[in-house]
Legacy VTK file of the C-alpha trace (Angstrom):
# vtk DataFile Version 3.0
C-alpha trace
ASCII
DATASET POLYDATA
POINTS 298 float
0.050 -0.033 0.031
1.081 3.474 -0.856
1.368 5.822 2.141
1.302 9.712 2.309
4.174 10.956 4.288
3.670 13.581 7.086
6.647 15.066 8.669
6.829 15.981 12.401
9.249 18.154 14.609
7.308 18.062 17.917
10.156 16.618 19.892
11.946 19.880 19.604
10.521 22.162 22.126
11.581 25.499 23.599
10.852 27.150 27.002
7.694 29.185 27.112
6.474 31.356 30.061
3.004 30.122 31.278
1.451 33.280 30.029
2.487 32.823 26.436
-0.391 32.014 24.073
1.786 30.101 21.592
-0.003 26.420 21.623
3.167 24.396 21.639
1.478 21.067 22.714
-0.664 21.469 19.624
2.027 19.885 17.408
2.291 16.761 19.668
-1.492 16.212 19.760
-1.801 16.688 15.949
0.969 14.107 15.407
-0.758 11.627 17.687
-4.066 11.986 15.691
-2.379 11.759 12.419
-0.541 8.527 13.349
-3.823 6.902 13.729
-5.039 7.723 10.157
-4.672 4.845 7.967
-2.410 5.492 4.700
-0.282 8.013 6.515
3.218 7.511 7.636
4.619 9.972 10.117
8.446 10.579 10.109
10.904 13.093 11.357
12.797 15.202 8.797
16.433 16.366 8.866
16.761 20.021 9.901
17.553 22.603 7.456
20.920 24.512 7.737
21.404 28.195 8.325
22.776 28.332 4.828
19.440 27.134 3.568
17.616 29.816 5.420
19.989 32.386 3.644
18.399 31.461 0.368
15.414 33.527 1.620
16.407 35.743 4.461
18.739 38.565 4.779
22.172 37.621 6.403
21.752 40.046 9.339
18.278 38.658 10.379
19.653 35.004 10.288
22.778 35.976 12.064
20.656 37.576 14.994
18.185 34.512 15.313
21.233 32.169 15.172
23.167 33.904 17.916
20.386 35.221 20.137
20.986 38.946 19.228
17.217 39.952 18.956
16.272 43.245 20.499
13.476 43.323 23.008
11.362 44.827 20.415
11.882 42.094 17.912
11.005 39.603 20.490
7.980 41.453 21.187
6.945 41.407 17.603
7.727 37.553 17.464
5.707 37.015 20.532
8.604 34.775 21.682
11.708 34.916 23.703
14.860 33.825 22.224
16.479 30.665 23.314
19.044 28.203 21.612
16.088 25.754 21.691
13.922 28.030 19.759
16.547 28.473 17.181
17.054 24.734 16.932
13.376 24.021 16.699
13.186 26.462 13.953
15.614 24.500 11.788
13.670 21.245 12.328
10.176 22.772 11.798
11.483 24.225 8.373
13.009 20.834 7.692
9.562 19.195 7.936
8.235 21.404 5.148
11.308 20.846 2.916
10.918 17.123 3.366
7.306 17.311 2.799
7.821 19.192 -0.504
10.260 16.617 -1.737
7.880 13.857 -0.920
4.938 15.643 -2.623
6.973 15.802 -5.744
7.353 12.079 -5.774
3.923 11.001 -4.164
1.595 13.859 -5.126
0.622 14.813 -1.695
2.570 15.306 1.711
2.115 17.098 4.803
4.094 19.110 7.512
2.576 18.815 10.877
3.502 22.420 11.600
4.822 24.959 9.187
3.150 27.824 7.491
5.313 30.433 9.141
3.806 33.021 6.842
4.542 36.173 9.045
8.451 35.761 8.435
9.617 38.431 6.113
12.961 38.443 4.270
14.511 40.531 6.755
12.417 40.235 10.014
10.218 37.781 11.920
6.971 38.291 13.586
3.819 36.538 14.875
5.646 33.393 16.036
7.425 33.021 12.696
11.242 33.290 12.467
12.165 31.690 9.122
9.498 31.251 6.298
9.347 27.510 5.782
7.274 27.589 2.548
9.813 30.149 0.965
12.784 28.019 1.986
11.277 24.920 0.531
10.394 26.603 -2.797
13.958 27.956 -3.084
15.545 24.547 -2.355
13.179 22.752 -4.729
14.071 25.445 -7.359
17.662 24.828 -6.889
17.302 20.900 -7.756
14.234 19.624 -9.537
11.249 21.993 -9.564
10.588 24.264 -12.758
7.314 26.057 -13.156
4.945 28.184 -11.007
4.131 27.653 -7.471
0.979 28.476 -5.725
0.788 29.301 -1.976
-3.052 29.181 -0.946
-3.151 30.612 2.482
-6.332 29.978 4.278
-5.014 30.866 7.878
-7.331 33.598 9.376
-4.264 36.163 9.271
-2.819 37.537 6.252
0.235 35.843 4.807
2.386 39.206 4.790
5.755 37.234 5.066
4.933 35.195 1.954
3.931 38.378 0.132
7.281 39.856 1.151
9.388 36.827 0.268
7.905 36.590 -3.227
7.133 40.344 -4.005
9.330 40.357 -7.124
8.846 36.567 -8.093
6.337 36.185 -10.985
6.563 32.236 -10.716
5.157 32.293 -7.112
1.363 33.148 -6.802
0.636 34.205 -3.188
-3.057 33.914 -2.341
-4.505 34.756 0.976
-8.080 34.652 2.479
-7.997 36.194 5.778
-9.916 38.120 8.474
-10.269 41.744 7.302
-10.075 43.130 10.854
-7.309 40.862 12.132
-3.520 40.639 12.486
-1.230 41.770 10.778
-2.569 45.360 10.764
0.154 46.475 8.158
-0.299 44.372 5.182
2.004 43.382 2.362
0.012 42.732 -0.863
0.172 39.334 -2.402
-1.164 38.395 -5.803
-4.756 37.844 -4.484
-5.808 39.041 -1.031
-9.376 38.406 0.149
-10.455 40.415 3.201
-13.157 38.289 5.080
-15.450 40.297 7.339
-15.784 39.185 10.956
-18.681 36.718 11.719
-18.748 35.765 7.986
-19.700 32.011 8.790
-19.645 28.948 6.614
-21.803 29.865 3.490
-20.239 33.414 2.973
-16.767 32.038 3.522
-17.154 29.061 0.994
-18.592 31.434 -1.555
-15.506 33.649 -1.277
-13.237 30.605 -1.434
-15.184 29.316 -4.553
-14.663 32.736 -6.079
-10.830 32.865 -5.341
-10.430 29.248 -6.840
-12.217 30.301 -10.004
-9.708 33.032 -10.449
-6.628 30.910 -10.253
-6.549 29.098 -13.424
-5.780 32.556 -14.960
-2.586 32.569 -12.895
-1.371 29.007 -13.744
-0.586 26.442 -14.731
1.048 25.529 -11.474
3.740 22.856 -10.989
3.411 22.778 -7.219
0.995 23.998 -4.352
1.304 24.695 -0.717
-2.006 24.724 1.387
-1.698 26.698 4.678
-4.816 25.115 6.400
-5.015 27.271 9.565
-7.532 26.071 11.945
-7.934 29.623 13.165
-11.175 30.532 11.221
-13.021 28.169 13.603
-15.748 29.724 15.740
-13.977 28.517 18.915
-10.628 30.137 18.050
-9.438 32.985 20.311
-7.954 34.791 17.493
-10.224 34.071 14.603
-13.539 35.882 14.606
-14.798 34.396 11.184
-17.328 31.898 12.838
-16.766 28.846 10.832
-18.041 25.593 12.192
-16.149 22.256 12.071
-18.295 20.896 9.202
-17.502 24.361 7.335
-13.827 24.051 7.934
-13.744 20.610 6.731
-15.764 21.588 3.457
-13.031 24.419 2.971
-10.299 21.952 3.009
-12.172 19.526 0.688
-12.741 22.252 -1.871
-9.147 23.732 -1.622
-7.525 20.235 -1.940
-10.038 19.116 -4.610
-8.986 22.133 -6.768
-5.422 21.474 -6.439
-5.474 17.607 -6.924
-8.137 17.739 -9.769
-5.382 19.482 -11.660
-2.752 16.773 -10.409
-0.741 19.598 -8.935
1.678 18.247 -6.240
0.604 19.483 -2.776
1.899 20.059 0.579
-0.423 20.859 3.368
0.968 22.818 6.414
-0.870 23.752 9.510
-0.214 27.443 10.153
-2.189 28.867 12.995
-4.819 27.369 15.465
-5.513 28.768 18.791
-8.804 27.344 19.742
-10.050 26.110 23.141
-10.022 23.308 23.867
-6.681 22.745 22.052
-7.723 19.220 21.473
-10.407 20.370 19.190
-7.799 22.548 17.256
-5.764 19.513 16.960
-8.789 17.697 15.551
-9.284 20.240 12.846
-5.706 20.100 11.897
-5.285 16.304 11.653
-8.629 16.339 9.640
-6.976 18.683 7.128
-3.956 16.137 6.761
-6.396 13.233 6.434
-8.405 14.816 3.689
-5.354 15.691 1.788
-4.131 11.939 2.250
-7.341 10.813 0.683
-6.279 12.450 -2.559
-2.762 11.221 -2.475
LINES 1 299
298 0 1 2 3 4 5 6 7 8 9 10 11 12 13 14 15 16 17 18 19 20 21 22 23 24 25 26 27 28 29 30 31 32 33 34 35 36 37 38 39 40 41 42 43 44 45 46 47 48 49 50 51 52 53 54 55 56 57 58 59 60 61 62 63 64 65 66 67 68 69 70 71 72 73 74 75 76 77 78 79 80 81 82 83 84 85 86 87 88 89 90 91 92 93 94 95 96 97 98 99 100 101 102 103 104 105 106 107 108 109 110 111 112 113 114 115 116 117 118 119 120 121 122 123 124 125 126 127 128 129 130 131 132 133 134 135 136 137 138 139 140 141 142 143 144 145 146 147 148 149 150 151 152 153 154 155 156 157 158 159 160 161 162 163 164 165 166 167 168 169 170 171 172 173 174 175 176 177 178 179 180 181 182 183 184 185 186 187 188 189 190 191 192 193 194 195 196 197 198 199 200 201 202 203 204 205 206 207 208 209 210 211 212 213 214 215 216 217 218 219 220 221 222 223 224 225 226 227 228 229 230 231 232 233 234 235 236 237 238 239 240 241 242 243 244 245 246 247 248 249 250 251 252 253 254 255 256 257 258 259 260 261 262 263 264 265 266 267 268 269 270 271 272 273 274 275 276 277 278 279 280 281 282 283 284 285 286 287 288 289 290 291 292 293 294 295 296 297
């Protein structure tokens, strides 16, 4: 039987004060759920190197996150306090997405059980994102076997400003983001298609906007590869979301997005991006379901 590969990095943890809202245990919970899905094999990937990160990011930013030279203001923008463990985890988390991209080129579908660090810009990180995993994966694939246009379909509730920044001058990466109109980040970087979704939109309104967006994508293709950032944070139980999607609504979102990509035989990596719902177990259920739906199309 052919298995879809999902790559994990949850063994690499970092110190967090009890007041910090970053849901570190989510990654272990998602892995445990995905391990129970028939047809998926969970593996650990090799970390990227700092040299790999330099394919995307400015040398000064990488120097500072490597050696712990972040200013207090930079740490505040990140929402995380620097530690050697945080730097190490960043390499492993990014490695998961790179490995998933390589697996998807061979198998059609793969997943990174994390990733989607879409607020990491070329020269600075913010919003829990230090290194842009999708950008690094694209640059590494380009340097070896991938030729053609890439699609980044970002369905996290927060606009993918870092993705837009990393590929601002790259016509071969189409950056698409459907996000809460009133939500973080409050200063945006425009991508190729940005869709502002009003607060409390709910399932029907959201799915109509998604369908409209998917209908526009063929004009930007054809695509040789796609990344789906399947953020769980549009869920009605999310602390940071505000879009009021139900669990069936999120599942239908993923089914339509994955279906559009796989109907065109485009290799696909699903990454998790954000998810801050209570209880955290429900967030993990949502994200494991995203991966399971992708595996069905592997």
